[in-house]
C-alpha positions as CSV (number, residue, x, y, z in Angstrom):
1,X,-47.7,115.2,189.7
2,X,-49.0,114.7,193.2
3,X,-51.2,111.8,194.3
4,X,-53.9,114.3,195.3
5,X,-54.1,115.6,191.7
6,X,-54.5,112.0,190.4
7,X,-57.2,111.2,192.9
8,X,-59.0,114.5,192.2
9,X,-58.9,113.8,188.4
10,X,-60.1,110.2,188.9
11,X,-62.9,111.4,191.1
12,X,-64.0,114.1,188.7
13,X,-63.9,111.5,185.8
14,X,-66.1,109.1,187.7
15,X,-68.5,111.9,188.5
16,X,-68.7,113.0,184.9
17,X,-69.3,109.5,183.7
18,X,-72.1,108.9,186.2
19,X,-73.7,112.3,185.5
20,X,-73.6,111.8,181.7
21,X,-75.0,108.2,181.9
22,X,-77.7,108.9,184.5
23,X,-80.4,110.3,182.3
24,X,-80.2,107.5,179.7
25,X,-80.0,104.8,182.4
26,X,-82.9,106.3,184.3
27,X,-85.1,106.4,181.1
28,X,-84.2,102.8,180.4
29,X,-84.9,101.8,184.0
30,X,-88.3,103.5,184.1
31,X,-89.5,102.1,180.8
32,X,-88.2,98.6,181.7
33,X,-90.1,98.8,185.0
34,X,-93.3,99.9,183.3
35,X,-93.0,97.1,180.7
36,X,-92.3,94.5,183.5
37,X,-95.4,95.5,185.4
38,X,-97.4,95.4,182.2
39,X,-96.1,91.9,181.5
40,X,-96.8,90.7,185.0
41,X,-100.4,92.1,184.9
42,X,-101.2,90.6,181.5
43,X,-99.2,87.4,182.0
44,X,-97.3,88.0,178.7
45,X,-94.1,86.0,179.0
46,X,-92.0,87.5,176.2
47,X,-88.5,88.5,177.0
48,X,-87.9,90.6,173.9
49,X,-90.9,92.8,174.4
50,X,-89.0,95.5,176.5
51,X,-86.2,96.1,174.0
52,X,-87.9,98.3,171.5
53,X,-89.5,100.7,174.0
54,X,-86.2,100.9,175.9
55,X,-84.3,101.8,172.7
56,X,-86.9,104.5,171.9
57,X,-86.8,105.9,175.5
58,X,-83.0,106.1,175.4
59,X,-83.1,107.8,172.0
60,X,-85.7,110.3,173.3
61,X,-83.7,110.9,176.4
62,X,-80.6,111.4,174.3
63,X,-82.3,114.0,172.2
64,X,-83.6,115.8,175.2
65,X,-80.4,115.8,177.3
66,X,-77.8,116.1,174.4
67,X,-77.3,119.8,174.7
68,X,-76.7,119.6,178.5
69,X,-74.4,116.5,178.0
70,X,-72.3,118.3,175.4
71,X,-72.0,121.4,177.6
72,X,-71.0,119.3,180.5
73,X,-68.5,117.4,178.5
74,X,-67.0,120.6,177.1
75,X,-66.6,122.0,180.6
76,X,-65.0,118.8,181.8
77,X,-62.6,118.7,178.9
78,X,-61.5,122.3,179.6
79,X,-61.0,121.3,183.3
80,X,-58.9,118.3,182.2
81,X,-56.8,120.5,180.0
82,X,-56.2,122.9,182.9
83,X,-55.1,119.9,185.0
84,X,-52.5,119.1,182.3
85,X,-51.1,122.6,182.7
86,X,-50.9,122.1,186.4
87,X,-49.3,118.6,186.1
88,X,-46.5,119.9,183.9
89,X,-45.1,122.1,186.7
């Protein structure tokens, strides 16, 4: 096993993690920003107000992006298994 293979596998793992988490994090970020602007405009000072909409937004994003996420994870898993075959040599 060469250092280049290890670095390439680590890089691909970080890429996969970021790509799979991005839609859910972006949905949470957008809803959190909207709720924060709403709270600033209306002077509502409740810290727990943003939790329920964020949870709903993440669940909706998960439903929408789940097929793509599973396809990407399957492709990545096949790629990792092919790396195992290469590493055994």
